[in-house]
N, CA, C, O and the ligand as a Tripos MOL2 file, in Angstrom:
@<TRIPOS>MOLECULE
protein
  269   267    68     0     0
PROTEIN
NO_CHARGES

@<TRIPOS>ATOM
      1 N           0.8110   61.0960  -28.2000 N.3       1 MET1
      2 CA          0.7120   62.5850  -27.9830 C.3       1 MET1
      3 C           1.7950   63.0720  -26.9800 C.2       1 MET1
      4 O           2.4050   64.1230  -27.1800 O.2       1 MET1
      5 N           2.0070   62.3240  -25.9510 N.am      2 LYS2
      6 CA          3.0060   62.7200  -24.9920 C.3       2 LYS2
      7 C           4.4350   62.7500  -25.6140 C.2       2 LYS2
      8 O           5.2460   63.6350  -25.3430 O.2       2 LYS2
      9 N           4.6780   61.7410  -26.4500 N.am      3 ARG3
     10 CA          6.0130   61.6520  -27.0340 C.3       3 ARG3
     11 C           6.2130   62.8360  -27.9910 C.2       3 ARG3
     12 O           7.2970   63.4190  -28.0300 O.2       3 ARG3
     13 N           5.1850   63.1930  -28.7560 N.am      4 ALA4
     14 CA          5.3240   64.3260  -29.6620 C.3       4 ALA4
     15 C           5.6410   65.6210  -28.8780 C.2       4 ALA4
     16 O           6.4370   66.4540  -29.3130 O.2       4 ALA4
     17 N           4.9910   65.7560  -27.7140 N.am      5 THR5
     18 CA          5.2170   66.9700  -26.9290 C.3       5 THR5
     19 C           6.6570   67.0420  -26.3940 C.2       5 THR5
     20 O           7.2860   68.0990  -26.3750 O.2       5 THR5
     21 N           7.1440   65.8820  -25.9650 N.am      6 LEU6
     22 CA          8.4940   65.8260  -25.4920 C.3       6 LEU6
     23 C           9.5210   66.1850  -26.5900 C.2       6 LEU6
     24 O          10.4970   66.8980  -26.3550 O.2       6 LEU6
     25 N           9.2420   65.6410  -27.8310 N.am      7 ASP7
     26 CA         10.1510   65.9060  -28.9570 C.3       7 ASP7
     27 C          10.1650   67.4040  -29.2550 C.2       7 ASP7
     28 O          11.2180   67.9930  -29.5030 O.2       7 ASP7
     29 N           8.9860   68.0040  -29.2250 N.am      8 ASP8
     30 CA          8.9350   69.4800  -29.5060 C.3       8 ASP8
     31 C           9.7450   70.2350  -28.4720 C.2       8 ASP8
     32 O          10.4720   71.1630  -28.8260 O.2       8 ASP8
     33 N           9.6420   69.8660  -27.2080 N.am      9 PHE9
     34 CA         10.3060   70.5400  -26.1750 C.3       9 PHE9
     35 C          11.8280   70.4150  -26.3270 C.2       9 PHE9
     36 O          12.5670   71.3820  -26.1440 O.2       9 PHE9
     37 N          12.2780   69.1950  -26.6660 N.am     10 ALA10
     38 CA         13.7210   68.9910  -26.7960 C.3      10 ALA10
     39 C          14.2480   69.7740  -27.9890 C.2      10 ALA10
     40 O          15.3450   70.3290  -27.9240 O.2      10 ALA10
     41 N          13.4930   69.8280  -29.0720 N.am     11 ALA11
     42 CA         13.9430   70.5740  -30.2940 C.3      11 ALA11
     43 C          14.0660   72.0700  -29.9870 C.2      11 ALA11
     44 O          15.0780   72.6860  -30.3200 O.2      11 ALA11
     45 N          13.0600   72.6470  -29.3640 N.am     12 SER12
     46 CA         13.1210   74.0850  -29.1030 C.3      12 SER12
     47 C          14.1940   74.3930  -28.0520 C.2      12 SER12
     48 O          14.8410   75.4390  -28.1100 O.2      12 SER12
     49 N          14.3750   73.4990  -27.1140 N.am     13 SER13
     50 CA         15.4210   73.6780  -26.1210 C.3      13 SER13
     51 C          16.7990   73.7650  -26.7410 C.2      13 SER13
     52 O          17.6050   74.6110  -26.3520 O.2      13 SER13
     53 N          17.0820   72.8850  -27.7170 N.am     14 GLY14
     54 CA         18.3500   72.8680  -28.3420 C.3      14 GLY14
     55 C          18.5420   74.1230  -29.2040 C.2      14 GLY14
     56 O          19.6570   74.6390  -29.2740 O.2      14 GLY14
     57 N          17.5000   74.6240  -29.8560 N.am     15 ALA15
     58 CA         17.5930   75.8340  -30.6640 C.3      15 ALA15
     59 C          17.9550   77.0620  -29.7620 C.2      15 ALA15
     60 O          18.7680   77.9060  -30.1390 O.2      15 ALA15
     61 N          17.3470   77.1210  -28.6130 N.am     16 ASP16
     62 CA         17.5920   78.2310  -27.6980 C.3      16 ASP16
     63 C          19.0890   78.2260  -27.2390 C.2      16 ASP16
     64 O          19.7030   79.2840  -27.0970 O.2      16 ASP16
     65 N          19.6290   77.0640  -27.0230 N.am     17 GLY17
     66 CA         21.0270   76.9620  -26.6030 C.3      17 GLY17
     67 C          21.9490   77.5190  -27.6420 C.2      17 GLY17
     68 O          22.8750   78.2600  -27.3140 O.2      17 GLY17
     69 N          21.7160   77.1760  -28.9160 N.am     18 SER18
     70 CA         22.6530   77.6540  -29.9730 C.3      18 SER18
     71 C          22.5060   79.1610  -30.1390 C.2      18 SER18
     72 O          23.4850   79.8410  -30.4450 O.2      18 SER18
     73 N          21.3040   79.6940  -29.9440 N.am     19 GLU19
     74 CA         21.0730   81.1180  -30.1260 C.3      19 GLU19
     75 C          21.8330   81.8930  -29.0090 C.2      19 GLU19
     76 O          22.3940   82.9590  -29.2670 O.2      19 GLU19
     77 N          21.8440   81.3450  -27.7670 N.am     20 ASP20
     78 CA         22.5580   81.9890  -26.7050 C.3      20 ASP20
     79 C          24.0210   82.1330  -27.0390 C.2      20 ASP20
     80 O          24.6250   83.1860  -26.8400 O.2      20 ASP20
     81 N          24.5910   81.0280  -27.5620 N.am     21 ARG21
     82 CA         26.0270   81.0260  -27.8680 C.3      21 ARG21
     83 C          26.3590   82.1050  -28.9430 C.2      21 ARG21
     84 O          27.3810   82.7880  -28.8690 O.2      21 ARG21
     85 N          25.4410   82.2260  -29.9500 N.am     22 GLN22
     86 CA         25.7390   83.1840  -31.0160 C.3      22 GLN22
     87 C          25.6910   84.6250  -30.4620 C.2      22 GLN22
     88 O          26.5410   85.4600  -30.7720 O.2      22 GLN22
     89 N          24.6620   84.8800  -29.6290 N.am     23 THR23
     90 CA         24.5640   86.2090  -29.0360 C.3      23 THR23
     91 C          25.7940   86.5590  -28.1710 C.2      23 THR23
     92 O          26.2840   87.6870  -28.2230 O.2      23 THR23
     93 N          26.2700   85.6280  -27.4070 N.am     24 ALA24
     94 CA         27.4050   85.8570  -26.5250 C.3      24 ALA24
     95 C          28.6560   86.1790  -27.4180 C.2      24 ALA24
     96 O          29.4550   87.0490  -27.0710 O.2      24 ALA24
     97 N          28.8030   85.4860  -28.5320 N.am     25 ALA25
     98 CA         29.9690   85.7810  -29.4050 C.3      25 ALA25
     99 C          29.8690   87.1500  -29.9940 C.2      25 ALA25
    100 O          30.8810   87.8330  -30.1500 O.2      25 ALA25
    101 N          28.6430   87.5850  -30.3360 N.am     26 GLU26
    102 CA         28.5070   88.8550  -30.9820 C.3      26 GLU26
    103 C          28.7810   90.0040  -29.9570 C.2      26 GLU26
    104 O          29.4010   91.0060  -30.3130 O.2      26 GLU26
    105 N          28.3440   89.8610  -28.7660 N.am     27 THR27
    106 CA         28.5370   90.9420  -27.7680 C.3      27 THR27
    107 C          29.9940   91.0740  -27.3850 C.2      27 THR27
    108 O          30.3960   92.0860  -26.8110 O.2      27 THR27
    109 N          30.7940   90.0610  -27.6940 N.am     28 ASP28
    110 CA         32.2010   90.1300  -27.3180 C.3      28 ASP28
    111 C          32.9790   90.9330  -28.3590 C.2      28 ASP28
    112 O          34.1070   91.3480  -28.0940 O.2      28 ASP28
    113 N          32.3890   91.1600  -29.5500 N.am     29 GLY29
    114 CA         33.1040   91.8490  -30.6220 C.3      29 GLY29
    115 C          33.2660   93.3640  -30.4530 C.2      29 GLY29
    116 O          34.3890   93.8670  -30.4970 O.2      29 GLY29
    117 N          32.1470   94.1080  -30.2570 N.am     30 PRO30
    118 CA         32.2020   95.5950  -30.2370 C.3      30 PRO30
    119 C          33.1370   96.1020  -29.1630 C.2      30 PRO30
    120 O          33.3360   95.4620  -28.1300 O.2      30 PRO30
    121 N          33.7350   97.3220  -29.4410 N.am     31 ALA31
    122 CA         34.6560   97.8910  -28.4800 C.3      31 ALA31
    123 C          33.9460   98.7500  -27.4240 C.2      31 ALA31
    124 O          34.5950   99.4260  -26.6270 O.2      31 ALA31
    125 N          32.6110   98.7160  -27.4290 N.am     32 VAL32
    126 CA         31.8650   99.5050  -26.4740 C.3      32 VAL32
    127 C          31.6120   98.6570  -25.2230 C.2      32 VAL32
    128 O          31.0250   97.5780  -25.2960 O.2      32 VAL32
    129 N          32.0580   99.1590  -24.1010 N.am     33 THR33
    130 CA         31.8840   98.3870  -22.8500 C.3      33 THR33
    131 C          31.0810   99.2160  -21.8150 C.2      33 THR33
    132 O          31.3360  100.4000  -21.5970 O.2      33 THR33
    133 N          30.1180   98.5420  -21.2030 N.am     34 LEU34
    134 CA         29.2830   99.2160  -20.1940 C.3      34 LEU34
    135 C          30.0510   99.3140  -18.8970 C.2      34 LEU34
    136 O          30.6100   98.3400  -18.3920 O.2      34 LEU34
    137 N          30.0570  100.5340  -18.3770 N.am     35 ALA35
    138 CA         30.6600  100.7930  -17.0850 C.3      35 ALA35
    139 C          29.6370  101.3530  -16.1260 C.2      35 ALA35
    140 O          29.3040  102.5370  -16.1800 O.2      35 ALA35
    141 N          29.1280  100.4870  -15.2310 N.am     36 VAL36
    142 CA         28.1310  100.8790  -14.2690 C.3      36 VAL36
    143 C          28.7640  101.3130  -12.9530 C.2      36 VAL36
    144 O          29.7100  100.6930  -12.4690 O.2      36 VAL36
    145 N          28.2250  102.3910  -12.3830 N.am     37 GLY37
    146 CA         28.7590  102.8690  -11.1000 C.3      37 GLY37
    147 C          29.9600  103.7860  -11.2260 C.2      37 GLY37
    148 O          30.6010  104.1100  -10.2260 O.2      37 GLY37
    149 N          30.2800  104.2170  -12.4740 N.am     38 SER38
    150 CA         31.3580  105.1580  -12.6800 C.3      38 SER38
    151 C          30.9270  106.5450  -12.2630 C.2      38 SER38
    152 O          29.7950  106.9600  -12.5140 O.2      38 SER38
    153 N          31.8580  107.2750  -11.6070 N.am     39 ASP39
    154 CA         31.4970  108.6520  -11.1780 C.3      39 ASP39
    155 C          32.0420  109.6600  -12.1920 C.2      39 ASP39
    156 O          32.1170  110.8450  -11.8660 O.2      39 ASP39
    157 N          32.4130  109.2620  -13.3720 N.am     40 ARG40
    158 CA         32.9510  110.1760  -14.3690 C.3      40 ARG40
    159 C          31.7870  110.8330  -15.1010 C.2      40 ARG40
    160 O          30.7300  110.2210  -15.2490 O.2      40 ARG40
    161 N          31.9670  112.0800  -15.5640 N.am     41 PRO41
    162 CA         30.9930  112.6760  -16.4470 C.3      41 PRO41
    163 C          31.1400  112.1840  -17.8620 C.2      41 PRO41
    164 O          32.1800  111.6240  -18.2090 O.2      41 PRO41
    165 N          30.1290  112.3730  -18.6970 N.am     42 CYS42
    166 CA         30.1630  111.9730  -20.0590 C.3      42 CYS42
    167 C          31.2810  112.7500  -20.8180 C.2      42 CYS42
    168 O          31.3940  113.9670  -20.6750 O.2      42 CYS42
    169 N          32.0660  112.0610  -21.5880 N.am     43 ALA43
    170 CA         33.2140  112.6710  -22.2840 C.3      43 ALA43
    171 C          32.7240  113.6010  -23.4140 C.2      43 ALA43
    172 O          33.4520  114.4810  -23.8720 O.2      43 ALA43
    173 N          31.4830  113.3810  -23.8410 N.am     44 THR44
    174 CA         30.9840  114.1480  -25.0150 C.3      44 THR44
    175 C          30.1300  115.3050  -24.5830 C.2      44 THR44
    176 O          30.3520  116.4130  -25.0710 O.2      44 THR44
    177 N          29.1680  115.1340  -23.7040 N.am     45 CYS45
    178 CA         28.2580  116.1800  -23.2930 C.3      45 CYS45
    179 C          28.4310  116.5510  -21.8530 C.2      45 CYS45
    180 O          27.7050  117.4190  -21.3700 O.2      45 CYS45
    181 N          29.3600  115.9410  -21.1260 N.am     46 SER46
    182 CA         29.6580  116.2250  -19.7270 C.3      46 SER46
    183 C          28.4360  115.9940  -18.7840 C.2      46 SER46
    184 O          28.3880  116.5140  -17.6690 O.2      46 SER46
    185 N          27.5110  115.2400  -19.2500 N.am     47 ALA47
    186 CA         26.3840  114.9270  -18.3680 C.3      47 ALA47
    187 C          26.8190  113.9640  -17.2590 C.2      47 ALA47
    188 O          27.6930  113.1200  -17.4590 O.2      47 ALA47
    189 N          26.1950  114.1080  -16.0910 N.am     48 ASP48
    190 CA         26.5450  113.2050  -14.9980 C.3      48 ASP48
    191 C          25.6260  112.0100  -15.0690 C.2      48 ASP48
    192 O          24.4780  112.0990  -14.6340 O.2      48 ASP48
    193 N          26.0850  110.9000  -15.6000 N.am     49 ALA49
    194 CA         25.2460  109.7310  -15.7630 C.3      49 ALA49
    195 C          25.7000  108.6270  -14.8320 C.2      49 ALA49
    196 O          26.8850  108.5260  -14.5150 O.2      49 ALA49
    197 N          24.7760  107.8090  -14.3960 N.am     50 THR50
    198 CA         25.1390  106.6730  -13.5130 C.3      50 THR50
    199 C          25.6540  105.5280  -14.3630 C.2      50 THR50
    200 O          26.4010  104.6810  -13.8730 O.2      50 THR50
    201 N          25.2580  105.4900  -15.6650 N.am     51 ARG51
    202 CA         25.7360  104.4410  -16.5460 C.3      51 ARG51
    203 C          26.5020  105.0710  -17.7160 C.2      51 ARG51
    204 O          25.9810  105.9160  -18.4440 O.2      51 ARG51
    205 N          27.7530  104.6320  -17.8690 N.am     52 LEU52
    206 CA         28.5620  105.1690  -18.9420 C.3      52 LEU52
    207 C          29.0820  104.0210  -19.7810 C.2      52 LEU52
    208 O          29.3040  102.9160  -19.2870 O.2      52 LEU52
    209 N          29.2710  104.3050  -21.0640 N.am     53 TRP53
    210 CA         29.8130  103.3040  -21.9460 C.3      53 TRP53
    211 C          31.2290  103.7040  -22.3740 C.2      53 TRP53
    212 O          31.4720  104.8510  -22.7480 O.2      53 TRP53
    213 N          32.1090  102.7950  -22.3180 N.am     54 ARG54
    214 CA         33.5220  103.0700  -22.6520 C.3      54 ARG54
    215 C          33.6860  102.9300  -24.1760 C.2      54 ARG54
    216 O          33.4610  101.8560  -24.7340 O.2      54 ARG54
    217 N          34.0750  104.0170  -24.8340 N.am     55 THR55
    218 CA         34.2900  103.9510  -26.2740 C.3      55 THR55
    219 C          35.6980  104.5160  -26.5590 C.2      55 THR55
    220 O          36.4780  104.8040  -25.6510 O.2      55 THR55
    221 N          35.9770  104.6570  -27.8510 N.am     56 ASP56
    222 CA         37.2940  105.2340  -28.2270 C.3      56 ASP56
    223 C          37.3910  106.6690  -27.7680 C.2      56 ASP56
    224 O          38.4950  107.1630  -27.5360 O.2      56 ASP56
    225 N          36.2810  107.3460  -27.6310 N.am     57 ASP57
    226 CA         36.2890  108.7560  -27.2030 C.3      57 ASP57
    227 C          36.3330  108.9080  -25.6650 C.2      57 ASP57
    228 O          36.4830  110.0160  -25.1510 O.2      57 ASP57
    229 N          36.2000  107.7830  -24.9460 N.am     58 GLY58
    230 CA         36.2140  107.8580  -23.5260 C.3      58 GLY58
    231 C          34.8980  107.3060  -22.9800 C.2      58 GLY58
    232 O          34.2340  106.5370  -23.6750 O.2      58 GLY58
    233 N          34.5010  107.6720  -21.7620 N.am     59 PHE59
    234 CA         33.2770  107.2650  -21.1690 C.3      59 PHE59
    235 C          32.1510  108.2390  -21.5640 C.2      59 PHE59
    236 O          32.2190  109.4410  -21.3090 O.2      59 PHE59
    237 N          31.1000  107.6580  -22.2060 N.am     60 VAL60
    238 CA         30.0080  108.5630  -22.6370 C.3      60 VAL60
    239 C          28.7060  108.0580  -22.0930 C.2      60 VAL60
    240 O          28.5810  106.8740  -21.7810 O.2      60 VAL60
    241 N          27.7410  108.9210  -21.9730 N.am     61 CYS61
    242 CA         26.4080  108.5830  -21.4780 C.3      61 CYS61
    243 C          25.5900  107.8450  -22.5630 C.2      61 CYS61
    244 O          25.9420  107.8830  -23.7420 O.2      61 CYS61
    245 N          24.5320  107.1960  -22.1630 N.am     62 PRO62
    246 CA         23.7000  106.4070  -23.1340 C.3      62 PRO62
    247 C          23.3070  107.2700  -24.3630 C.2      62 PRO62
    248 O          23.2730  106.7650  -25.4860 O.2      62 PRO62
    249 N          23.0150  108.5470  -24.1460 N.am     63 ASP63
    250 CA         22.6070  109.3750  -25.2780 C.3      63 ASP63
    251 C          23.6940  109.6090  -26.2940 C.2      63 ASP63
    252 O          23.3980  109.8840  -27.4560 O.2      63 ASP63
    253 N          24.9360  109.5100  -25.8950 N.am     64 CYS64
    254 CA         26.0820  109.7780  -26.7980 C.3      64 CYS64
    255 C          26.7420  108.5520  -27.3640 C.2      64 CYS64
    256 O          27.7000  108.6330  -28.1320 O.2      64 CYS64
    257 N          26.2030  107.3880  -26.9630 N.am     65 VAL65
    258 CA         26.8330  106.1620  -27.4260 C.3      65 VAL65
    259 C          26.5140  105.9420  -28.8980 C.2      65 VAL65
    260 O          25.3560  106.0340  -29.3060 O.2      65 VAL65
    261 N          27.5310  105.6540  -29.6910 N.am     66 GLU66
    262 CA         27.3300  105.3190  -31.0860 C.3      66 GLU66
    263 C          27.4230  103.8100  -31.2420 C.2      66 GLU66
    264 O          28.5040  103.2370  -31.1130 O.2      66 GLU66
    265 N          26.2740  103.1490  -31.5260 N.am     67 TRP67
    266 CA         26.2500  101.6960  -31.6110 C.3      67 TRP67
    267 C          26.7720  101.1670  -32.9000 C.2      67 TRP67
    268 O          26.8070   99.9530  -33.1000 O.2      67 TRP67
    269 ZN         26.6610  112.3500  -23.2290 Zn       68 ZN68
@<TRIPOS>BOND
     1     1     2 1
     2     2     3 1
     3     3     4 2
     4     3     5 am
     5     5     6 1
     6     6     7 1
     7     7     8 2
     8     7     9 am
     9     9    10 1
    10    10    11 1
    11    11    12 2
    12    11    13 am
    13    13    14 1
    14    14    15 1
    15    15    16 2
    16    15    17 am
    17    17    18 1
    18    18    19 1
    19    19    20 2
    20    19    21 am
    21    21    22 1
    22    22    23 1
    23    23    24 2
    24    23    25 am
    25    25    26 1
    26    26    27 1
    27    27    28 2
    28    27    29 am
    29    29    30 1
    30    30    31 1
    31    31    32 2
    32    31    33 am
    33    33    34 1
    34    34    35 1
    35    35    36 2
    36    35    37 am
    37    37    38 1
    38    38    39 1
    39    39    40 2
    40    39    41 am
    41    41    42 1
    42    42    43 1
    43    43    44 2
    44    43    45 am
    45    45    46 1
    46    46    47 1
    47    47    48 2
    48    47    49 am
    49    49    50 1
    50    50    51 1
    51    51    52 2
    52    51    53 am
    53    53    54 1
    54    54    55 1
    55    55    56 2
    56    55    57 am
    57    57    58 1
    58    58    59 1
    59    59    60 2
    60    59    61 am
    61    61    62 1
    62    62    63 1
    63    63    64 2
    64    63    65 am
    65    65    66 1
    66    66    67 1
    67    67    68 2
    68    67    69 am
    69    69    70 1
    70    70    71 1
    71    71    72 2
    72    71    73 am
    73    73    74 1
    74    74    75 1
    75    75    76 2
    76    75    77 am
    77    77    78 1
    78    78    79 1
    79    79    80 2
    80    79    81 am
    81    81    82 1
    82    82    83 1
    83    83    84 2
    84    83    85 am
    85    85    86 1
    86    86    87 1
    87    87    88 2
    88    87    89 am
    89    89    90 1
    90    90    91 1
    91    91    92 2
    92    91    93 am
    93    93    94 1
    94    94    95 1
    95    95    96 2
    96    95    97 am
    97    97    98 1
    98    98    99 1
    99    99   100 2
   100    99   101 am
   101   101   102 1
   102   102   103 1
   103   103   104 2
   104   103   105 am
   105   105   106 1
   106   106   107 1
   107   107   108 2
   108   107   109 am
   109   109   110 1
   110   110   111 1
   111   111   112 2
   112   111   113 am
   113   113   114 1
   114   114   115 1
   115   115   116 2
   116   115   117 am
   117   117   118 1
   118   118   119 1
   119   119   120 2
   120   119   121 am
   121   121   122 1
   122   122   123 1
   123   123   124 2
   124   123   125 am
   125   125   126 1
   126   126   127 1
   127   127   128 2
   128   127   129 am
   129   129   130 1
   130   130   131 1
   131   131   132 2
   132   131   133 am
   133   133   134 1
   134   134   135 1
   135   135   136 2
   136   135   137 am
   137   137   138 1
   138   138   139 1
   139   139   140 2
   140   139   141 am
   141   141   142 1
   142   142   143 1
   143   143   144 2
   144   143   145 am
   145   145   146 1
   146   146   147 1
   147   147   148 2
   148   147   149 am
   149   149   150 1
   150   150   151 1
   151   151   152 2
   152   151   153 am
   153   153   154 1
   154   154   155 1
   155   155   156 2
   156   155   157 am
   157   157   158 1
   158   158   159 1
   159   159   160 2
   160   159   161 am
   161   161   162 1
   162   162   163 1
   163   163   164 2
   164   163   165 am
   165   165   166 1
   166   166   167 1
   167   167   168 2
   168   167   169 am
   169   169   170 1
   170   170   171 1
   171   171   172 2
   172   171   173 am
   173   173   174 1
   174   174   175 1
   175   175   176 2
   176   175   177 am
   177   177   178 1
   178   178   179 1
   179   179   180 2
   180   179   181 am
   181   181   182 1
   182   182   183 1
   183   183   184 2
   184   183   185 am
   185   185   186 1
   186   186   187 1
   187   187   188 2
   188   187   189 am
   189   189   190 1
   190   190   191 1
   191   191   192 2
   192   191   193 am
   193   193   194 1
   194   194   195 1
   195   195   196 2
   196   195   197 am
   197   197   198 1
   198   198   199 1
   199   199   200 2
   200   199   201 am
   201   201   202 1
   202   202   203 1
   203   203   204 2
   204   203   205 am
   205   205   206 1
   206   206   207 1
   207   207   208 2
   208   207   209 am
   209   209   210 1
   210   210   211 1
   211   211   212 2
   212   211   213 am
   213   213   214 1
   214   214   215 1
   215   215   216 2
   216   215   217 am
   217   217   218 1
   218   218   219 1
   219   219   220 2
   220   219   221 am
   221   221   222 1
   222   222   223 1
   223   223   224 2
   224   223   225 am
   225   225   226 1
   226   226   227 1
   227   227   228 2
   228   227   229 am
   229   229   230 1
   230   230   231 1
   231   231   232 2
   232   231   233 am
   233   233   234 1
   234   234   235 1
   235   235   236 2
   236   235   237 am
   237   237   238 1
   238   238   239 1
   239   239   240 2
   240   239   241 am
   241   241   242 1
   242   242   243 1
   243   243   244 2
   244   243   245 am
   245   245   246 1
   246   246   247 1
   247   247   248 2
   248   247   249 am
   249   249   250 1
   250   250   251 1
   251   251   252 2
   252   251   253 am
   253   253   254 1
   254   254   255 1
   255   255   256 2
   256   255   257 am
   257   257   258 1
   258   258   259 1
   259   259   260 2
   260   259   261 am
   261   261   262 1
   262   262   263 1
   263   263   264 2
   264   263   265 am
   265   265   266 1
   266   266   267 1
   267   267   268 2
@<TRIPOS>SUBSTRUCTURE
     1 MET1         2 RESIDUE 1 A MET
     2 LYS2         6 RESIDUE 1 A LYS
     3 ARG3        10 RESIDUE 1 A ARG
     4 ALA4        14 RESIDUE 1 A ALA
     5 THR5        18 RESIDUE 1 A THR
     6 LEU6        22 RESIDUE 1 A LEU
     7 ASP7        26 RESIDUE 1 A ASP
     8 ASP8        30 RESIDUE 1 A ASP
     9 PHE9        34 RESIDUE 1 A PHE
    10 ALA10       38 RESIDUE 1 A ALA
    11 ALA11       42 RESIDUE 1 A ALA
    12 SER12       46 RESIDUE 1 A SER
    13 SER13       50 RESIDUE 1 A SER
    14 GLY14       54 RESIDUE 1 A GLY
    15 ALA15       58 RESIDUE 1 A ALA
    16 ASP16       62 RESIDUE 1 A ASP
    17 GLY17       66 RESIDUE 1 A GLY
    18 SER18       70 RESIDUE 1 A SER
    19 GLU19       74 RESIDUE 1 A GLU
    20 ASP20       78 RESIDUE 1 A ASP
    21 ARG21       82 RESIDUE 1 A ARG
    22 GLN22       86 RESIDUE 1 A GLN
    23 THR23       90 RESIDUE 1 A THR
    24 ALA24       94 RESIDUE 1 A ALA
    25 ALA25       98 RESIDUE 1 A ALA
    26 GLU26      102 RESIDUE 1 A GLU
    27 THR27      106 RESIDUE 1 A THR
    28 ASP28      110 RESIDUE 1 A ASP
    29 GLY29      114 RESIDUE 1 A GLY
    30 PRO30      118 RESIDUE 1 A PRO
    31 ALA31      122 RESIDUE 1 A ALA
    32 VAL32      126 RESIDUE 1 A VAL
    33 THR33      130 RESIDUE 1 A THR
    34 LEU34      134 RESIDUE 1 A LEU
    35 ALA35      138 RESIDUE 1 A ALA
    36 VAL36      142 RESIDUE 1 A VAL
    37 GLY37      146 RESIDUE 1 A GLY
    38 SER38      150 RESIDUE 1 A SER
    39 ASP39      154 RESIDUE 1 A ASP
    40 ARG40      158 RESIDUE 1 A ARG
    41 PRO41      162 RESIDUE 1 A PRO
    42 CYS42      166 RESIDUE 1 A CYS
    43 ALA43      170 RESIDUE 1 A ALA
    44 THR44      174 RESIDUE 1 A THR
    45 CYS45      178 RESIDUE 1 A CYS
    46 SER46      182 RESIDUE 1 A SER
    47 ALA47      186 RESIDUE 1 A ALA
    48 ASP48      190 RESIDUE 1 A ASP
    49 ALA49      194 RESIDUE 1 A ALA
    50 THR50      198 RESIDUE 1 A THR
    51 ARG51      202 RESIDUE 1 A ARG
    52 LEU52      206 RESIDUE 1 A LEU
    53 TRP53      210 RESIDUE 1 A TRP
    54 ARG54      214 RESIDUE 1 A ARG
    55 THR55      218 RESIDUE 1 A THR
    56 ASP56      222 RESIDUE 1 A ASP
    57 ASP57      226 RESIDUE 1 A ASP
    58 GLY58      230 RESIDUE 1 A GLY
    59 PHE59      234 RESIDUE 1 A PHE
    60 VAL60      238 RESIDUE 1 A VAL
    61 CYS61      242 RESIDUE 1 A CYS
    62 PRO62      246 RESIDUE 1 A PRO
    63 ASP63      250 RESIDUE 1 A ASP
    64 CYS64      254 RESIDUE 1 A CYS
    65 VAL65      258 RESIDUE 1 A VAL
    66 GLU66      262 RESIDUE 1 A GLU
    67 TRP67      266 RESIDUE 1 A TRP
    68 ZN68       269 GROUP 0 **** ****
């Protein structure tokens, strides 16, 4: 019983590792970059947001980000 539990733990642990790698590779692709602490207004609606995303149109607030 103890051996079976260890095997299950090792198997799930390995699966989690490969999933993390895949997610990291995907987040590296899009051209949208999070810019925290920027004092610029949103380039689309001119809202003053604490978090802006950098896109082809400039820095936009979360409401204007096109994912
Ligand atoms: Zn906006």
